[in-house]
Structures are given as structure tokens and as C-alpha cells.
N, C-alpha and C positions, 0 to 999 in steps of 0.2 A: 854534148856528146863528144867524147874524146876519141872514140873509135867505133867501128861498126858493131862490135860486140856489146858495147855499152848503150846502144841506142834503145830508147824506150819511147813509144808514141806518147806524146803529151808531156815529155820531160823537157828539161832545159834545152833550148836550141843553142847553137853556137853563138848566135847574136846575144841571147840572154846571158850566156856564160861570159861573153866578152864584156857586156855592159856592167857586170858585177866585178870585173877584174880591176886591179890597181891601174893598169894602163888606161883603161877607159876613164877612170876617175881623174887621172892625171891629165888626159887629153881634154876632157870636159872643163876642168878647172882652167887650163891654159887658154882654151878657146874663148872662154868668157872674159878672162882678164886681158887678153891681147887683141881684142877687137879693135881694128884700126891701127895697130902697131906695125912696125916694119918687120920684114922677114928675118933680118939679123937679130932683132930683139926676141922674136919668137924662138929662133934656133938656140940662142943663148939660154933662154929659160928652159927649153926642152932638155938641153944637155945638163944644166944645173939640177933640175928636178930628177932626171934619170940617174945622175951620179949619186944624189942623195938616197934615192930608193935602192940603187944597186948596193951601196954600202950598208944599208939597213937590211938587205936581204929580201926586199919586198918587190923586186922587179926581176923576173927571170927571162931567160932567152925564149922560153916557150910563150910567155906573155907578149914579148916583142914580135915573135913570129905571128901570133894570133892577131895582133894589132895590124901588122902589115897585110896579112891575108884578108882581113876584114875591110880595110880601107883601100887597098890597091885597085880593086875592080872599079872604084868610083873615080879614079884618076886617069888623066891622059898619060901617054908613054913617058913624057919628060918628067912629070911630077912623080910617076911611079918609080922612075930611075932615081930621082932625088930621095924619095922615101926609103928606097932600098939602101942607099948610101948612108942615110941617117941611122937606120936600124943596124947596119953593119958597125958603124962607129959606136953606137950605144952598147952593142954586144961586147965590144972591146974594152968597155969601162970596168 
């Protein structure tokens, strides 16, 4: 559902739409490959992958916003602030 007018009962939920997005695929790939790695390694990989996808035109600001809005409720205030900073930096790429 992109807005209230496009809502249809039984249609794709925001979560399902997010799971189909490039951002979700990127996050899932990194989560699996960085299990047990340092935060610095994870951040480096996130920025490299995001830069590659931004240059390819497959990572939009809307997808980054969707990622933030989906993930942020699950984080504490400190982690939410860090995620917001990461998203801001990714949008600047």
C-alpha cells in the first residue's frame, strides 16, 4: 500500500512490499554474510553495496525511507539515531 487510496483488503502489505524490495534483499544478504563480524566491517559493506546500487539506479530514497520506517520501531533510541544517520549518508551518495 503506497497510500490510503491504493489500499485493497488482502493486497500486499507494507511488510510484503518491503520484503520484495532491493533494500530488503541487500539487508538479508549482509545479515547472513556478516554474522559475527565487527560493526565497522558491516558499515563498510553497507556503504559499498549501497553505492553500487545507487550507481545502478536500483536503490531509491523511497526504498531507504521504507527500510528506516520498517526497522526503526524495533530499535532503541541510540540505534534508531545511528540508523537515521546511516540513511542520511546513503541518500547523499
